[in-house]
C-alpha positions in Angstrom: 12.8 -19.5 2.0 10.1 -22.2 2.6 7.7 -21.5 5.5 5.7 -24.3 7.1 2.3 -23.2 8.4 0.1 -25.5 10.5 -3.5 -25.2 11.5 -3.7 -23.0 14.6 -5.0 -25.1 17.6 -5.2 -22.1 19.9 -7.2 -18.9 19.8 -5.8 -15.5 18.8 -5.9 -13.4 22.0 -4.3 -10.2 23.4 -3.2 -7.0 21.9 -0.7 -6.0 19.2 0.5 -2.7 17.7 0.5 -2.8 13.9 3.6 -1.6 12.1 3.6 1.9 10.6 1.8 2.7 7.3 4.0 2.3 4.3 2.1 4.8 2.2 2.4 7.5 4.8 6.1 6.7 5.6 7.0 7.1 1.9 5.3 10.4 1.7 6.7 11.7 5.0 10.3 11.2 3.6 9.5 12.8 0.3 7.6 15.9 1.5 10.0 16.4 4.4 12.8 16.4 1.9 11.1 19.2 0.0 10.3 21.3 3.0 13.0 23.8 3.9 14.1 23.0 7.4 14.0 20.2 10.0 11.1 17.7 10.0 10.7 14.8 12.5 9.1 11.6 11.3 7.9 9.4 14.1 7.0 5.7 13.8 8.6 5.3 10.3 8.1 2.0 8.6 11.1 -0.5 8.6 9.8 -2.3 5.5 12.1 -2.7 2.5 10.0 -0.5 0.3 10.2 2.5 2.6 13.9 2.0 3.1 14.1 2.3 -0.7 12.6 5.7 -0.5 14.9 6.7 2.3 18.0 5.7 0.3 16.8 7.4 -2.9 16.4 10.7 -1.1 19.7 10.4 0.6 21.2 9.9 -2.9 19.4 13.1 -3.9 21.2 15.1 -1.2 18.7 15.1 1.7 20.3 15.1 5.1 18.5 12.2 6.9 19.5 10.9 10.4 17.8 8.3 12.7 17.2 9.7 16.1 16.0 6.2 17.2 15.0 3.0 15.5 11.8 4.5 14.1 12.3 8.2 14.3 13.9 10.3 11.5 15.3 13.8 11.5 15.1 15.2 8.0 16.7 18.4 6.9 15.2 19.2 3.6 14.7 21.8 1.0 17.8 21.3 -1.2 17.6 18.3 -3.6 20.8 17.8 -5.6 21.6 15.4 -8.5 22.7 11.9 -7.9 25.6 10.9 -10.1 24.6 7.2 -10.1 21.1 5.8 -10.8 18.6 5.9 -7.9 17.5 2.4 -7.2 13.8 2.1 -6.1 14.1 -1.6 -5.3 10.7 -3.3 -5.5 8.8 -0.1 -4.6 6.3 1.2 -7.2 5.4 4.0 -4.8 9.0 5.2 -4.6 9.5 5.2 -8.4 6.2 6.8 -9.4 6.1 9.5 -6.8 9.7 10.4 -7.0 9.4 10.7 -10.8 6.9 13.5 -10.2 9.2 15.3 -7.9 12.2 15.0 -10.2 10.5 16.0 -13.4 10.6 19.7 -12.5 14.1 19.8 -10.9 17.0 21.6 -12.6 19.0 18.4 -13.0 18.7 15.1 -14.7 18.0 11.8 -12.9 17.7 8.0 -13.5 15.4 5.8 -11.5 15.9 2.0 -11.6 14.2 -0.9 -9.9 14.6 -4.7 -9.4 13.4 -7.2 -11.9 9.8 -7.1 -10.6 9.5 -3.4 -10.6 11.0 -3.1 -14.1 8.0 -5.0 -15.4 5.4 -2.7 -13.9 3.7 -0.1 -16.1 5.1 3.4 -15.9 3.3 4.9 -18.9 0.5 5.9 -16.6 2.7 8.6 -15.0 4.8 9.3 -18.0 1.7 10.5 -19.9 0.6 13.3 -17.5 4.1 14.3 -16.7 4.9 14.7 -20.4 1.8 16.8 -20.8 3.2 19.1 -18.1 6.4 19.5 -20.2 8.6 16.7 -18.7 11.1 14.8 -20.7 11.2 11.1 -19.7 12.8 8.2 -21.5 11.8 4.7 -20.6 12.0 1.1 -22.0 8.6 0.7 -23.7 6.9 2.4 -20.7 8.9 0.6 -18.1 11.9 1.3 -15.9 14.6 2.4 -15.9 13.3 6.0 -16.3 15.7 8.8 -17.4 14.2 12.1 -16.3 15.6 15.3 -17.7 14.7 18.1 -15.4 12.6 20.9 -17.0 10.3 23.7 -16.1 6.7 22.4 -15.8 3.3 23.9 -16.4 0.1 22.9 -14.7 -2.5 20.8 -16.4 -6.1 19.7 -15.9 -5.7 15.9 -16.1 -8.6 13.5 -16.2 -7.2 10.1 -15.3 -8.7 6.9 -16.8 -8.1 5.1 -13.5 -8.3 5.8 -9.9 -4.7 5.5 -8.7 -3.2 7.1 -5.6 0.2 6.7 -7.1 -0.6 8.5 -10.4 -2.5 11.2 -8.6 0.4 11.8 -6.1 2.9 11.8 -8.9 1.0 14.6 -10.7 0.4 16.6 -7.5 4.0 16.4 -6.5 5.0 17.6 -10.0 2.5 20.4 -9.6 4.3 21.7 -6.5 7.0 22.9 -8.8 4.9 23.9 -11.9 3.6 27.2 -13.0 -0.2 27.7 -12.8 -2.7 25.3 -11.4 -2.3 21.5 -11.6 -5.6 19.6 -11.3 -6.1 15.9 -11.2 -9.5 14.2 -11.5 -10.1 10.5 -11.1 -13.2 8.2 -11.8 -13.4 7.3 -8.1 -11.7 8.3 -4.9 -8.3 6.7 -4.3 -6.1 7.0 -1.2 -5.7 10.7 -0.2 -2.6 10.5 2.0 -0.7 12.9 -0.3 -3.4 15.5 -0.2 -3.7 15.3 3.6 0.0 15.6 4.1 0.4 18.4 1.6 -2.4 20.3 3.5 -0.8 19.5 6.8 2.6 21.0 5.6 1.0 24.1 4.2 0.7 23.5 0.4 -1.8 25.5 -1.6 -4.2 22.6 -2.3 -7.9 22.4 -2.8 -9.9 19.1 -2.8 -13.4 19.0 -4.3 -14.8 15.5 -4.5 -12.8 13.6 -7.1 -10.9 16.7 -8.2 -7.7 17.9 -6.5 -5.9 21.1 -7.4 -2.5 22.3 -6.3 -0.4 25.4 -7.0 3.3 25.9 -6.7 4.0 25.8 -3.0 6.8 25.8 -0.4 6.2 23.2 2.3 6.8 23.9 6.0 8.8 21.4 8.1 6.6 19.5 10.5 6.5 16.7 13.1 4.8 13.8 11.3 3.5 10.9 13.3 2.8 7.8 11.1 -0.3 5.8 11.9 -0.4 2.0 11.7 -0.9 0.4 8.3 -4.5 -0.9 7.8 -3.2 -3.0 4.8 -1.0 -4.9 7.3 -3.8 -5.0 9.9 -6.0 -6.7 7.2 -4.2 -10.0 7.6 -4.9 -10.1 11.3 -8.5 -8.9 10.8 -9.1 -11.8 8.4 -7.3 -14.3 10.7 -9.3 -13.1 13.8 -12.6 -13.5 11.9 -11.9 -17.2 10.9 -9.8 -18.7 13.7 -12.3 -20.0 16.2 -12.5 -18.2 19.6 -10.3 -15.3 18.6 -10.7 -11.9 20.3 -8.0 -9.3 20.3 -7.2 -5.6 19.8 -5.0 -4.1 17.1 -3.6 -0.7 18.4 -2.9 2.5 16.4 -4.5 1.6 13.0 -4.9 4.3 10.4 -8.6 4.4 9.4 -8.4 7.1 6.7 -11.8 6.7 4.8 -9.9 6.2 1.6 -8.3 3.1 3.0 -11.1 1.4 5.0 -12.7 -0.6 2.3 -11.7 -3.7 4.2 -13.8 -2.6 7.1 -16.8 -2.0 4.9 -16.4 -5.4 3.3 -16.1 -7.1 6.8 -19.3 -5.3 7.9 -21.2 -6.5 4.8 -20.0 -10.1 5.5 -21.3 -9.8 9.1 -17.8 -9.8 10.7 -17.3 -8.4 14.2 -14.7 -5.6 14.1 -15.2 -2.7 16.6 -13.6 0.8 16.3 -12.2 2.1 19.6 -10.4 5.2 20.7 -10.8 7.2 17.5 -8.4 10.2 17.1 -6.6 12.3 14.5 -2.8 12.2 14.2 -0.9 14.5 11.8 -3.9 14.9 9.7 -4.8 11.2 9.5 -7.7 9.3 11.1 -6.5 6.7 13.6 -8.1 4.2 16.0 -7.8 0.8 17.7 -9.7 -2.2 16.3 -11.2 -5.1 18.3 -11.5 -8.2 16.2 -13.7 -11.2 17.2 -14.2 -14.6 15.6 -17.4 -14.6 13.5 -19.0 -18.0 12.7 -21.7 -16.9 10.3 -19.8 -14.8 7.7 -21.7 -14.2 4.4 -20.4 -13.7 0.9 -20.8 -10.3 -0.8 -20.1 -8.3 -3.9 -17.0 -6.1 -4.1 -16.4 -3.7 -7.0 -16.7 -0.2 -8.4 -15.7 2.5 -5.9 -14.7 -0.2 -3.3 -11.7 -1.2 -5.3 -9.3 1.8 -4.8 -10.0 1.6 -1.1 -9.0 -2.1 -0.7 -6.9 -3.1 -3.7 -4.0 -4.3 -1.6 -6.4 -6.3 0.7 -8.1 -8.4 -2.0 -5.8 -11.4 -1.7 -6.6 -11.9 2.0 -10.2 -11.0 1.4 -10.3 -14.1 -1.0 -9.1 -16.2 2.0 -11.8 -14.7 4.2 -14.4 -15.3 1.6 -13.5 -19.0 1.5 -14.8 -19.2 5.0 -18.1 -17.2 4.3 -21.4 -18.8 3.3 -22.3 -18.2 -0.4 -20.5 -16.4 -3.2 -18.2 -13.5 -3.1 -17.8 -11.5 -6.3 -14.8 -9.3 -6.9 -15.0 -7.1 -10.1 -13.4 -4.0 -11.5 -10.0 -5.1 -10.1 -8.0 -5.7 -13.3 -5.2 -3.5 -11.9 -4.3 -6.4 -9.7 -2.7 -7.9 -12.7 -0.1 -5.0 -12.6 1.1 -5.6 -9.1 4.3 -7.4 -8.0 2.7 -10.4 -9.7 -0.5 -10.9 -11.7 -2.3 -11.2 -8.5 -5.5 -12.5 -10.0 -4.0 -15.5 -11.8 -1.5 -16.3 -9.1 -4.0 -16.0 -6.3 -6.5 -18.3 -8.0 -3.9 -20.9 -9.0 -2.4 -21.2 -5.5 -5.6 -21.1 -3.5 -7.1 -23.8 -5.6 -4.3 -26.1 -4.5 -5.5 -26.0 -0.9 -9.2 -26.4 -1.6 -10.6 -22.9 -2.1 -13.5 -22.9 -4.7 -12.3 -19.9 -6.6 -12.5 -18.9 -10.3 -10.7 -16.2 -12.2 -12.5 -13.5 -14.2 -11.0 -10.9 -16.5 -11.2 -8.2 -13.8 -11.4 -10.2 -10.5 -12.5 -13.5 -9.1 -15.4 -15.4 -7.6 -15.1 -17.4 -4.3 -17.7 -19.9 -3.2 -17.8 -20.8 0.4 -17.9 -22.1 3.0 -15.0 -24.5 2.3 -12.9 -26.8 4.3 -9.4 -26.0 3.4 -7.4 -29.2 2.9 -3.8 -27.9 2.8 -1.1 -30.4 2.3 0.5 -28.5 -0.6 3.3 -26.2 -1.5 2.3 -22.7 -2.5 4.3 -20.3 -4.6 4.4 -16.6 -3.6 5.5 -15.4 -7.1 7.7 -12.9 -5.5 4.6 -11.1 -4.0 4.6 -10.2 -0.3 0.8 -9.9 -0.1 0.3 -13.3 -1.5 2.8 -14.8 0.9 1.0 -13.3 3.9 -2.5 -14.2 2.6 -1.4 -17.8 2.2 -0.1 -17.8 5.8 -3.5 -16.8 7.0 -5.1 -19.6 5.0 -2.7 -22.0 6.5 -4.0 -21.2 10.0 -7.3 -22.9 9.1 -6.1 -25.6 6.7 -6.6 -29.3 7.8 -3.0 -30.2 6.9 0.3 -28.2 7.0 1.1 -26.1 4.0 4.5 -25.0 2.6 5.0 -21.3 1.4 7.9 -21.0 -1.0 9.4 -17.5 -1.1 8.0 -16.4 2.2 11.0 -14.0 2.6 9.1 -11.6 0.4 7.0 -10.6 3.5 10.0 -8.4 4.5 9.1 -6.1 1.7 6.3 -4.6 3.7 6.0 -6.4 7.0 9.2 -7.9 8.6 7.3 -8.2 12.0 4.6 -10.3 10.5 5.3 -13.7 12.1 6.4 -12.1 15.4 3.0 -10.5 15.9 1.1 -13.6 15.0 3.2 -15.5 17.6 2.4 -12.9 20.2 -1.4 -13.4 19.7 -1.0 -17.2 19.6 0.6 -17.5 23.1 
C-alpha cells in the first residue's frame, strides 16, 4: 500500500485518546492465562502483535472471550499443549515472553513467526533459559523455536544488555522454577512485567537493576491497560513541529521506564505538560498537553536513555531535523535488530527528503534545523515505526511524499490515520 502525505496546512487541535499499550496488553493476556480463575482485561490493544499473543494463548488452551470490542474475559490456570506450531506473527514480544512461560511446562511446544520475526535474534533468551535447564532447538539462534518442557531451576543471571523482553522471559520462567531466579541488567529497561507480577501477587523483589522472583501462583485480577506512550510519541513529535498546534492526548501510560521521550523533549525545550496524573492497575498514567515549539534545540541521547525510548528513536530523528544544532544518538545498536535495521533504513530514507542525518555504528547524528523537501517515495522496509515516523515527516515537507508499505502501521496502530484526521479538522 502506498500512502500519499502532504504538508499539513492546518494546526493540530483538540483532544484524542491514544490506543492501549501493546507491552501491557501482551503481558495482561499472558499473566491472566497463568492465574487460576477469571481475570478481566480492559482496554486491550487491537494491534496485530497483541492479537498474535491472544491467538497463541488460545492455542495453548486458555479460555478467552471478548466481553466487548476491547474487554477480555480470561479464564486461566490450565495451559495445555498445542498440537500445531504457535505462530507469533511479527511479534518479538510474543515469542520471547511465551518462550519463558513454555520452557517450564510439562509439554513440548513450537513457536514460529513471519519472515521478519524469523530473522530476529533469539539467542539472547535461549542462553539464560538453557542455564535454567530448558531444552530449546532453534535455527542458528532464530525461530522456529522447539521448546521441550522441563523442570527449571532458578539462576542469578547478569544480562549483557538492558532488554525488557529478555528480563521478562527469564522472570516468567522463574515463576515455574525451583529456588530464586534473579535478573540483573546494565541499565533499567521497561518494568511492566515486574509491576504486573506484583499486582497479581507474585513473590517478586526489585532492588535497582536487580529483580528476583520465586515460584508463585498468580491471582486473577481486573487489569486496565493504559495508553501507549510509544504510540503517543508520533503525536508528540508532530505537535511540536506543526505550527500552531495545541492538543491533549488522554490516558497515556507514563511509567518512568518508558518516559525517555518526555525527557528528551524537555532537553530540546519542547512544550509537553503532564495533566491528571493517576495510577491504574499498578501503572502510572496521565493526560499530555502538547504545544508547537518554535525554538527546539538538539541534544545528546545515549546510555541509560536508550532502553527508555528505543522504539521512539525513529520519530525522534524526525523531531531532531526541526531542532537547531546537532542531535547525537549513541548506544542504540540494538535498533539494528528490530523489524528492520532501523539505523541504516532510517538514515537512507530520511536523507531522500532532505534530513541532514548520518549513520554511526550505534546510532545516528541529525543536524538541524532543516527544510524538508519531500517529493520522494520512501520505503518502510516492513517496519511499522518507520512508516509512522515518515508520515510525521511528511506533515512538514514542502512537497508531497509517498510511503510504500504503509499498511505495516496496522502491526501496532490501526487507528493512526484516524486520530491524526481528528486533530486536523
